[in-house]
DSSP file (Angstrom, degrees, kcal/mol; ACC not computed):
  #  RESIDUE AA STRUCTURE BP1 BP2  ACC     N-H-->O    O-->H-N    N-H-->O    O-->H-N    TCO  KAPPA ALPHA  PHI   PSI    X-CA   Y-CA   Z-CA
    1    1 A M     >        0   0    0      0, 0.0     4,-1.7     0, 0.0     5,-0.1   0.000 360.0 360.0 360.0 -35.3 -141.8  105.6  124.4
    2    2 A K  H  >  +     0   0    0      1,-0.2     4,-2.1     2,-0.2     5,-0.2   0.885 360.0  52.6 -64.6 -37.0 -142.0  109.4  124.6
    3    3 A H  H  > S+     0   0    0      1,-0.2     4,-2.5     2,-0.2    -1,-0.2   0.878 105.6  53.8 -67.3 -37.1 -139.7  109.8  121.6
    4    4 A A  H  > S+     0   0    0      1,-0.2     4,-2.2     2,-0.2    -1,-0.2   0.898 109.5  48.1 -64.3 -39.9 -141.8  107.5  119.5
    5    5 A A  H  X S+     0   0    0     -4,-1.7     4,-2.3     2,-0.2    -1,-0.2   0.895 111.5  49.9 -67.3 -39.7 -145.0  109.5  120.2
    6    6 A A  H  X S+     0   0    0     -4,-2.1     4,-2.3     2,-0.2    -2,-0.2   0.897 111.6  48.5 -65.9 -39.7 -143.1  112.8  119.4
    7    7 A I  H  X S+     0   0    0     -4,-2.5     4,-2.2     2,-0.2     5,-0.2   0.893 110.2  51.9 -67.0 -39.3 -141.9  111.3  116.1
    8    8 A A  H  X S+     0   0    0     -4,-2.2     4,-1.7     1,-0.2    -2,-0.2   0.916 111.8  45.9 -63.5 -42.9 -145.4  110.1  115.2
    9    9 A V  H  X S+     0   0    0     -4,-2.3     4,-1.6     2,-0.2    -2,-0.2   0.897 110.2  55.4 -65.4 -39.7 -146.8  113.5  115.9
   10   10 A F  H  < S+     0   0    0     -4,-2.3     7,-0.2     1,-0.2    -2,-0.2   0.912 114.0  38.8 -59.5 -44.4 -144.0  115.1  113.8
   11   11 A F  H  < S+     0   0    0     -4,-2.2    -1,-0.2     1,-0.2    -2,-0.2   0.729 112.4  57.6 -80.7 -21.3 -144.7  113.0  110.8
   12   12 A A  H  < S+     0   0    0     -4,-1.7    -1,-0.2     1,-0.2    -2,-0.2   0.766 109.1  46.1 -78.2 -25.5 -148.5  113.2  111.2
   13   13 A L    >X  +     0   0    0     -4,-1.6     3,-1.1     1,-0.1     4,-0.8  -0.708  63.0 168.3-118.5  79.2 -148.5  117.0  111.1
   14   14 A P  T 34 S+     0   0    0      0, 0.0     3,-0.3     0, 0.0    -1,-0.1   0.758  72.8  66.5 -66.4 -22.7 -146.3  118.0  108.1
   15   15 A A  T >4 S+     0   0    0      1,-0.2     3,-1.0     2,-0.2    -2,-0.0   0.830  96.8  55.4 -66.6 -29.9 -147.4  121.6  108.2
   16   16 A V  T <4 S+     0   0    0     -3,-1.1    -1,-0.2     1,-0.2    -6,-0.1   0.831 108.8  48.2 -69.0 -31.6 -145.7  122.0  111.6
   17   17 A A  T 3< S+     0   0    0     -4,-0.8    -1,-0.2    -3,-0.3    -2,-0.2   0.203  81.8 132.1 -96.1  15.6 -142.5  120.8  110.1
   18   18 A S    <   -     0   0    0     -3,-1.0     2,-0.1     1,-0.1    -3,-0.1  -0.377  56.4-116.5 -71.0 148.6 -142.5  123.1  107.0
   19   19 A A        -     0   0    0      1,-0.1    -1,-0.1     4,-0.1    -2,-0.0  -0.322  26.0-105.8 -81.5 163.6 -139.4  125.0  106.2
   20   20 A C     >  -     0   0    0      1,-0.1     4,-2.7    -2,-0.1     6,-0.2  -0.183  43.6 -90.9 -77.1 179.5 -139.0  128.7  106.2
   21   21 A A  H  >>S+     0   0    0      1,-0.2     5,-1.7     2,-0.2     4,-0.9   0.833 125.3  51.3 -64.5 -33.2 -138.7  130.7  103.0
   22   22 A V  H  45S+     0   0    0      2,-0.2     3,-0.3     1,-0.2    -1,-0.2   0.948 117.6  36.2 -70.4 -48.8 -134.9  130.5  102.9
   23   23 A C  H  45S+     0   0    0      1,-0.2    -2,-0.2     2,-0.1    -1,-0.2   0.826 114.5  57.2 -74.2 -31.4 -134.8  126.7  103.3
   24   24 A G  H  <5S-     0   0    0     -4,-2.7    -1,-0.2     2,-0.1    -2,-0.2   0.678 111.2-117.6 -76.1 -17.3 -137.9  126.1  101.3
   25   25 A G  T  <5 +     0   0    0     -4,-0.9     2,-1.0    -3,-0.3    -3,-0.2   0.692  52.3 160.4  92.4  20.5 -136.4  127.8   98.2
   26   26 A A    > < -     0   0    0     -5,-1.7     3,-0.9    -6,-0.2    -1,-0.2  -0.656  16.8-173.1 -75.6 104.7 -138.8  130.7   97.8
   27   27 A T  T 3  S+     0   0    0     -2,-1.0    -1,-0.2     1,-0.2     6,-0.0   0.629  73.6  61.6 -79.2 -12.9 -136.7  133.0   95.6
   28   28 A D  T 3  S+     0   0    0      4,-0.1    -1,-0.2    -3,-0.1     2,-0.2   0.360  79.2 107.5 -96.8   7.3 -139.1  136.0   95.6
   29   29 A E  S <> S-     0   0    0     -3,-0.9     4,-1.3    -8,-0.1     3,-0.3  -0.573  70.1-133.6 -86.0 148.4 -139.1  136.6   99.4
   30   30 A K  H  > S+     0   0    0      1,-0.2     4,-2.4    -2,-0.2     5,-0.2   0.842 105.6  60.3 -66.0 -34.3 -137.3  139.5  101.0
   31   31 A I  H  > S+     0   0    0      1,-0.2     4,-2.4     2,-0.2    -1,-0.2   0.836 101.4  54.0 -65.8 -31.0 -135.7  137.3  103.6
   32   32 A V  H  > S+     0   0    0     -3,-0.3     4,-2.3     2,-0.2    -1,-0.2   0.922 109.4  47.1 -68.4 -43.3 -134.0  135.3  100.9
   33   33 A E  H  X S+     0   0    0     -4,-1.3     4,-2.1     2,-0.2    -2,-0.2   0.909 113.7  48.3 -63.1 -42.1 -132.4  138.4   99.4
   34   34 A A  H  X S+     0   0    0     -4,-2.4     4,-2.4     2,-0.2    -2,-0.2   0.902 110.9  50.5 -66.1 -41.1 -131.3  139.6  102.9
   35   35 A S  H  X S+     0   0    0     -4,-2.4     4,-2.4     1,-0.2    -2,-0.2   0.897 110.5  49.5 -64.4 -40.0 -129.8  136.2  103.7
   36   36 A N  H  X S+     0   0    0     -4,-2.3     4,-2.3     2,-0.2    -1,-0.2   0.898 110.5  50.4 -65.6 -39.7 -127.9  136.2  100.4
   37   37 A A  H  X S+     0   0    0     -4,-2.1     4,-2.1     2,-0.2    -2,-0.2   0.912 111.9  47.3 -64.3 -42.0 -126.6  139.7  101.1
   38   38 A V  H  X S+     0   0    0     -4,-2.4     4,-2.6     2,-0.2     5,-0.2   0.906 110.2  53.7 -65.1 -41.2 -125.5  138.7  104.6
   39   39 A L  H  X S+     0   0    0     -4,-2.4     4,-2.4     1,-0.2    -2,-0.2   0.940 111.5  43.6 -58.8 -49.3 -123.8  135.5  103.2
   40   40 A W  H  X S+     0   0    0     -4,-2.3     4,-2.2     1,-0.2    -1,-0.2   0.854 112.5  53.7 -67.7 -34.1 -121.7  137.5  100.7
   41   41 A T  H  X S+     0   0    0     -4,-2.1     4,-2.2    -5,-0.2    -1,-0.2   0.933 111.6  44.4 -64.1 -45.6 -120.8  140.1  103.2
   42   42 A L  H  X S+     0   0    0     -4,-2.6     4,-2.3     2,-0.2    -2,-0.2   0.887 112.7  51.5 -68.4 -38.2 -119.5  137.6  105.7
   43   43 A L  H  X S+     0   0    0     -4,-2.4     4,-2.3    -5,-0.2    -1,-0.2   0.896 110.5  49.6 -63.6 -39.0 -117.7  135.7  103.0
   44   44 A S  H  X S+     0   0    0     -4,-2.2     4,-2.5     2,-0.2    -2,-0.2   0.898 109.5  51.6 -64.9 -40.2 -116.1  138.9  101.9
   45   45 A L  H  X S+     0   0    0     -4,-2.2     4,-2.3     2,-0.2    -2,-0.2   0.916 110.3  48.0 -63.1 -43.3 -115.1  139.7  105.5
   46   46 A V  H  X S+     0   0    0     -4,-2.3     4,-2.5     2,-0.2    -2,-0.2   0.912 111.8  50.5 -63.7 -42.2 -113.4  136.3  105.9
   47   47 A G  H  X S+     0   0    0     -4,-2.3     4,-2.5     1,-0.2    -2,-0.2   0.897 110.2  50.0 -62.0 -40.8 -111.6  136.8  102.6
   48   48 A F  H  X S+     0   0    0     -4,-2.5     4,-2.9     2,-0.2     5,-0.2   0.914 110.4  49.5 -63.5 -42.9 -110.4  140.2  103.7
   49   49 A I  H  X S+     0   0    0     -4,-2.3     4,-2.4     2,-0.2    -2,-0.2   0.921 112.5  47.3 -64.3 -43.5 -109.1  138.8  107.0
   50   50 A F  H  X S+     0   0    0     -4,-2.5     4,-2.6     2,-0.2    -1,-0.2   0.915 114.1  47.8 -62.8 -42.5 -107.3  135.9  105.2
   51   51 A S  H  X S+     0   0    0     -4,-2.5     4,-2.8     2,-0.2    -2,-0.2   0.912 112.4  48.4 -65.3 -42.7 -105.8  138.4  102.7
   52   52 A A  H  X S+     0   0    0     -4,-2.9     4,-2.3     2,-0.2    -2,-0.2   0.899 112.7  48.5 -65.2 -40.4 -104.7  140.8  105.5
   53   53 A T  H  X S+     0   0    0     -4,-2.4     4,-2.4    -5,-0.2    -2,-0.2   0.932 113.6  46.7 -65.2 -45.1 -103.1  138.0  107.5
   54   54 A G  H  X S+     0   0    0     -4,-2.6     4,-2.6     1,-0.2    -2,-0.2   0.901 112.5  50.4 -62.8 -41.1 -101.3  136.7  104.5
   55   55 A G  H  X S+     0   0    0     -4,-2.8     4,-2.5     2,-0.2    -1,-0.2   0.888 110.5  49.3 -64.5 -39.4 -100.1  140.2  103.5
   56   56 A T  H  X S+     0   0    0     -4,-2.3     4,-2.6     2,-0.2     5,-0.2   0.920 112.2  47.7 -65.7 -43.3  -98.9  140.8  107.1
   57   57 A I  H  X S+     0   0    0     -4,-2.4     4,-2.3     2,-0.2    -2,-0.2   0.919 113.3  48.3 -63.0 -43.4  -97.0  137.5  107.1
   58   58 A W  H  X S+     0   0    0     -4,-2.6     4,-2.5     2,-0.2    -2,-0.2   0.912 112.0  49.9 -63.3 -42.7  -95.5  138.2  103.6
   59   59 A Y  H  X S+     0   0    0     -4,-2.5     4,-2.0     1,-0.2    -2,-0.2   0.934 113.3  45.0 -61.5 -47.2  -94.5  141.7  104.7
   60   60 A L  H  X S+     0   0    0     -4,-2.6     4,-1.5     1,-0.2    -1,-0.2   0.864 112.9  51.7 -67.4 -34.5  -92.8  140.5  107.9
   61   61 A W  H  < S+     0   0    0     -4,-2.3    -2,-0.2    -5,-0.2    -1,-0.2   0.909 112.5  44.9 -66.5 -42.4  -91.1  137.6  106.0
   62   62 A R  H  < S+     0   0    0     -4,-2.5    -2,-0.2     1,-0.2    -1,-0.2   0.823 112.4  52.5 -71.1 -31.0  -89.7  140.0  103.4
   63   63 A K  H  <        0   0    0     -4,-2.0    -1,-0.2     1,-0.2    -2,-0.2   0.802 360.0 360.0 -76.1 -29.6  -88.6  142.5  106.0
   64   64 A S     <        0   0    0     -4,-1.5    -1,-0.2    -5,-0.2    -2,-0.2   0.490 360.0 360.0 -80.5 360.0  -86.6  140.0  108.1
């Protein structure tokens, strides 16, 4: 019963459940630009780690 009341309040007050600028799609916000920069930085880091691991494996395979 408590959950039903919480769900009713959640749907009755849509302003409380509004998304932030990143999730809402506001492209002119500074937080969106910062989030995109962090995303590309982390993707680049993962790509570098995969490349370095692959290069190390290839080097050790060729050396043996």
